[in-house]
N, C-alpha and C positions, 0 to 999 in steps of 0.2 A: 503494499500499500504507499510505502515511503516514496516508490518511484513515481506516484500520481501527482503531477504538478497542479497548484492551486491557481487559476487563472481567472482573473476578475474581468469584467465587462463594464466600461464606464458607462453609468446608467444614469446619464443625465439627460438624454434624449435619444431617440432613435430605435431601431429595430433589437433591443437589447434580449428579450425572450429567444429570438431565433440564434444569436449567437451561444446564449446559455446551452441550447438545446445540441447546436452544432459542435461546440466545446466537449460537452457530456458524452457525445457519441463518438469523440475522437479519444476519449479515456482520459479527459481532465476532470478534476473537480472545479466546477464553475460557480462563481457567485458575483453578484451586482456589486459595483463599486461607487460609492457616491463622496465618500468621505477621506481625507488625508489617512485616517487612522485605519480604514478598510484598504486603501491602497498600500499601505506598509505591511499588511499580511499576505500578498499574492505574490507567485512566482514571475507572472507575466500578466499583460493588460491588452483587452481588445477594445479599440475606439470603433463605435459603430458608425453606420450612416447616420443622415440627420440633416441638419442645416448648420453649416460650419460656422456661420458667423454667431448665431444662438448658442451653439456648444461652446465657443470660446468664451463668450461673455458668461455662460452659466459656470464655466471651470475656474474664471475668476471669482465668481459670486459664492461658489461652495469651497473656496480656497485650495483648489485642485490644480491650479496651472503651475504654479512654483514646485510642489511636491512631484507632480508628472515629469516635469523638465529634469529635476533632479535624479529620478528614478531612470529615466531614459540616458541619462549623461553617465549613470553609474553602471549602465548595462543591462538594465532589465528589459526582457523582449516585449516588444509591442507589436501589435497587428492592428492596422487601420484600413477600414474600408469607407470608400466613397468621401464622404465628410471627413473620416478619421484619417485618410490619405492627406487631404488640404491640412489637418492638424499636425501631421508629421513632416510636413514640409520645411524647409529652411525659408522659402520664399514663396509668396501668392503673387501671380501677376497683375491680378485685378482684385485686392484686398476690399472689404468693406470698410468702412470708417470704425476703428477702435477694435479690428480683428486681430488676433495675435496667435501665434502656433506654439506648439510644444517644441516642434523640431525632432531631429533625429535622423533625418535623411537627407542629404545634399541633393536637392532637385528642387525645380522651380514647378509650380503647378498652376494651371489655369482652370478657374471654377466653372461649372455647368455648362460644359461645352458640348455635351453630346445630347442638347436639346431640353426642352421643357419636360414637366411631369407626363404629360399626355404622349410623349414621343419616346418614352421609355421602351425598352427592347431587351432581347436576350440574344447571347452569341456565345457560340463555342470558341474558347480561348485556350490556345496551348502555352503551359506555363512551365517554364524551365524547372527541373526538380520535383515535378508531379508526374508520376507514372501514370498508365491506363487511358491515355488519349486526353483530350481537350477536357478543360472545366465549362461548365455552363455557367456564364457569366450574367448577372441582372445589371443592365446598366440604367440607373434613375437619376437624371441630372447630373450626371457623373462628370467629374473631372477629368482630365488627362494631364500626362507630365511633359512639360516643354522641352527640359533639358536635366539633364544628370551630372553629378559631379564624378570626380576618377573613383571616388569610394563606393559608389552606388551602382548596384548592379541591375540592369533591366531584363526582368524575367518573363514579361509578356507583353504583347503587340496587340493592337487590333485597329484594323483600316487605317494602318501606317502611324499609329500613334502609341505612346507608350502608357500602358494600362496596368503593369505592376512592378514593382521595384523592391530590391532587398538591399539593406546596408547592415552589415554585421547582424545585431540582433532585432533590428527593425524591418518589419515587412509592411507592404501596403498594396491595397488592389483599388481601382477605380470603380470596380464592379462590386456586386455583393453575391458572393457565394453561399452566404447563409440562408439565402432565400430558395435554393434549388433543392435541398436534399443531399445535395454531393459535398461531403464534410472533408476532401481531400486537401483544401487550402488550410483548413483548420487543424487536419492531422499534420499537415508540414509546420504549422505554428506548434502546435503541442511538441512536436519533436525538437524545434529551436528551444522551447523553454526546457524541456527536460535535458538538454545539451549544456545547459548552462546553471541547472538546478544545485 
């Protein structure tokens, strides 16, 4: 049982429940995280989709932004989907007023480039490091990555745009694998957490 990593899902906004289910199915002990003391008790963290500006402001309001930055700098594995990807970027091309990021991946992201909510779509995405064929990705007002620094590894593209990146212990996808029932991306993240636990 000691090999089972405890992974939190930042529960300020977004599809928290779906991530908890996906993590549990990938053999992690998953729990919601809203406060710094809860963050201190997990081995890794998922930052879900949602609205990145709102999430950034809620993270400040709940006293989570600085503790998150500190844990990421200290090497805690983190996985961000959609808005979570935006929060893990070092730079946002078109930030809203007052929008801050946690950082962790040397990348520049552009918000909401895959269309509006009603233009959401699913696509098969080949992700480096994941066996068994393409992952089914759900793109909902998704960002894409404009560019990455030398330390960031592009692990998936769609339509000529970067949609998944990894830098050491930090993973980010612009799509939502938690909405598909295919939990291989979460399994990859659980393995990342287990490797540093």
